[in-house]
C-alpha positions in Angstrom: 0.0 0.0 0.0 1.3 3.5 -0.9 2.0 6.1 1.8 0.0 8.6 -0.3 -3.2 7.1 1.1 -2.3 8.7 4.5 -2.1 12.2 3.1 0.7 14.4 1.9 4.2 14.1 3.5 4.9 17.1 5.8 7.4 19.6 4.4 9.2 22.6 5.9 8.4 26.0 4.4 10.0 29.3 5.5 7.7 32.3 6.1 9.5 35.6 6.9 12.7 33.8 7.7 10.9 31.4 10.2 10.6 27.7 9.4 7.1 26.0 9.6 6.1 22.4 9.2 3.3 22.2 6.6 1.2 19.1 6.2 -1.1 20.1 3.2 -0.3 19.9 -0.5 -1.2 23.6 -1.0 -1.2 26.8 1.0 -3.6 29.6 0.7 -2.7 33.3 0.7 -4.6 33.8 4.0 -2.8 30.9 5.6 0.6 32.3 4.7 -0.4 35.7 6.1 -1.5 34.1 9.3 1.9 32.3 9.6 3.7 35.6 9.0 1.6 37.6 11.5 0.2 35.1 14.0 -2.6 36.4 16.3 -2.9 39.6 14.3 -6.1 39.3 12.2 -6.1 41.5 9.1 -8.1 44.7 9.2 -9.3 47.3 6.6 -6.1 49.4 7.2 -3.7 46.6 6.3 -2.6 45.3 2.9 -0.4 42.3 2.5 2.0 41.4 -0.3 3.0 37.7 -0.5 6.0 36.7 -2.6 7.3 33.2 -2.9 10.5 31.5 -4.2 11.8 28.0 -4.6 8.4 26.8 -5.7 7.4 23.8 -7.9 8.5 23.5 -11.5 7.0 26.2 -13.7 6.1 28.3 -10.6 9.5 28.8 -9.1 8.9 32.4 -8.0 6.0 34.8 -8.0 3.3 36.5 -6.0 0.3 35.0 -4.2 -2.9 37.0 -4.0 -6.0 37.0 -1.8 -8.3 34.1 -2.5 -5.6 32.0 -4.2 -3.4 29.1 -3.2 -0.2 27.4 -4.4 1.2 23.9 -4.2 4.0 23.8 -1.7 7.3 21.8 -1.7 10.1 21.2 0.7 12.2 24.4 1.2 9.7 26.8 -0.3 10.2 30.4 0.9 7.5 33.0 1.4 8.1 36.7 2.2 5.1 38.6 3.5 5.0 42.4 3.7 2.3 44.3 5.6 1.5 47.9 4.7 -0.8 49.9 6.9 -2.7 53.0 5.7 -2.7 55.9 8.0 
């Protein structure tokens, strides 16, 4: 029996220079923002930019936008920037 029947193998991703164990095949924009800023729910004054690198073939680097997700792989790196309107 294949190990795939038990779900995806956990991988380590890096979000804002901090490693995180990830157990799903994909990660949504909102999940990455939550890892970058834990316990700080987004509000109307905040805008987030999510960039990634070391992604899967054909998607090695790019941006992740609200409402979208991307398949993750071991060693993938996310940089999340928060901009607040004053």
